N, C-alpha and C positions, 0 to 999 in steps of 0.2 A: 641936748645934754653934752658937757664935755667929758672927756675921756678919764679925768681923776673923779668926777661924780660917778660915771658909769662903773668905773673900777670899784669904788667905796662900795656902791650899792649892789654889785654883783657880790662882793665879798660878804656883805651882810645877808643877802638872800641864802648863800651857800651855809653860813652860820646857822640859819634857821632851819635848813633841811637837816644839817648835822650829819651824823655818822651813815645814813642811808645814801649819802653822796659819795662816800668814800670808794665803795667798790666800782661805780662805773669810772670815776677818775683814775683810779688804780689800772683797771683794765685799758683804757686808752692809752695811759702812760707807758703800760708794758708793750703794748703794741708798737708804740714810737720807739721803744728801749731796744726792742729786738729787730725790728723791720721797718724801723722810721723812714729808712732811705726810699723805700719803694710804697709806704703808705701814708706820706705826710699830707699830701694834699686831701685824701679821703678824710683821714682822722681830724685834720684842722676844720674840714668842712662840717664833721660832726660835732665838733667842740663848739664851732661857731653857731650851729643850729640850737645846741643846748643851752649856750649863752642867750640866743634870741628868744627861747622859751621862757627862761627864767626872768629876763627882762620885759617880756611881753605885757604883763599887767602894768607897768609903768607907762607903755608906750601905746597902749590901746586907747587912752583917754584923748591922747593927741591925734590918733586917727579918726577918732568920731568927731573932734573939733573941726578937722579939716573937711568933714562931710562926705567922705569916701563911703560908698554904699557897700560895705562887707560885713559879713558876720563875725562875730568873735574869733570863731574857728578858722575861717579863712584869713582874717587879719593875722592872727597868730602862726598860721602856716607861712604866710608871706614874710612876716617877720623873721621867722627861723630860716627861711631859705635865704634871705638877703644877709643875714649875720654870718650864715655858714659862707656864702659866696664871698662876703667882704673878707672875712679871717683868712679863707684858703688863697684868695687873689692876693692880699696884703703879704702873707708868708711868701709866695712866689716871687712877688715884686720886690720885696726886701732882700731875698736870695740873689736875684739878679742884680740889684743896686749894690751889693755887698761885692759881689764878683767884680762889678765894673770898677768900684772904687778902689779895691784891693789891687786889681791889676795895674791901674792907673798909678798908684802911689808907689807899688813895687817898681815898674818899669821906668817911671820918671827918675826915680832914686838911682836905678842902676845905670840909666843913660848918663846921668849927671856925674855919677862916680867914675864911668869910663871916661867921659869928656875930660875929668881932673887928671887922669892918667894918660892923656894924649890920644885917646880914641875917638875921633868925631863921628859918631855913629849917625846924626842926623844926616850929614852930606855924603856918607859914604853909602854908595848902593849896595854893597856886599853886607856890610853891618846892618844896614836898614832891613834888608830882606832876612838876615838871620833874627833881628829883634822880631820882626812880623811873625815868622814861623815859630818862635819861642812863645810869643803872645798868644798865637792860636793853640798850640797845645798846653799852655799853661790855662788857658781860659777852659778847654775841655776838661783838664784836671780838676780845677777849682769848682766847675759844675757838678762833677761827680761827688765830690766831697762835702759840699755845704749842706745838701739836703741832710746828710748823716749828721752834722753838726748841729743844725736847727733842731732836728729830730731829738737828738741827745739832751739839747738845752730843755726842750718842752718835756721830755720824760723826766728828767732830774726835778724839774720844778713841780710837775703833777704829782710826782711819787711823794714828795714833801708835804703838798697840799693834802693828797690823800691820807697821810699820815696824821696831819693835824686833824683832819676830820674824823678819822677813826678813832682818835684818843679824845674827842670833844674839845679840843683846842680851838680857839677862835682864828678864823682866817683872816679877819679884818684887822687883827693886830699883827699879822706876819709882814715883815719888810722884804721885799726880794732883792733889794739892792745893798743889804747889810753884809759885812765881812764873814759872819758867822753863816749866813744863806750861802754864800759863795763856796766856804769850807765844807758845807753839806751837800752841795751839788755837784762838787769837783769829782769825788770818787764816784758818783753815778754816771757822770758825764762821760768820764775816760771808760768806764766799763761798758757803756752803751755803745762808744765808737768801736770797741773791741768786738762786741757781738754782733753789730750790724755789718762789720769787715768779714766775719765768718759767714754771715747770710748772704753777702755779695759773692764769696767764693763758692758757696753752695748754688747759686743761681747760675753762675759761669759754668761750673761742672755740669749742671743740669742742661743747659743750652749745648754745650759739647757733646753730652750724650745723645742729644737727638740727631745728630748728624752721623753718629757713628753706628754701624750695624750691630744687630744684638748678637749674642752669642749663637743662637741655632744657626744665623745665616753663616756667620764665620765657619761654623763647624760643617755646615753643608758645602761651602765653597773649597773646604779642604779635600773634599773626595773627588773633586775634579781636575783632571790633570791639565796643565797648560798645553796649548796646541802650538 
């Protein structure tokens, strides 16, 4: 089954379920909206498993034709697991590929620009070392940001789908690449990045608090004189 056919059939199935599907889609989208940077892998696996469950009636006849000795329940469970694993792995792989591509384009452009101004980065050991260190820190920074960006995109898209389902509008007529879709997603995307940044700060403060003595310990230490 091709990706376009799979997407069309999935949208049709979602239309058949209707408003009842709006709540779980909204919950998963809100998890990504607020905490996607640390829950992206789990949520994408759940979404993939849900897609596998919806698509299993169409896939089960193919499993039977292959002569695999599985009960419908076992086959459905395996399909859900595989869909969840594939979607989660695809998101992680896409994140890494985007990181590599972005860094390659950025540094290639920067090196070419510096060469135009007389700085031979490739032949200079000093400039090559600086470029390597910059690439290392840049990669670490991008790897921290991209999960939040992916989560914000999925959250915006999911909330729009939840709104369509809740209002009984057809998902199959929704065009994710139209300008109006981008305009609707943009404020949700930006606000999600802001909320995830707050969550990152909370996690960092929580980690710092673990290594600091509590107030009772500090108060007890104040009663002892230095020797």
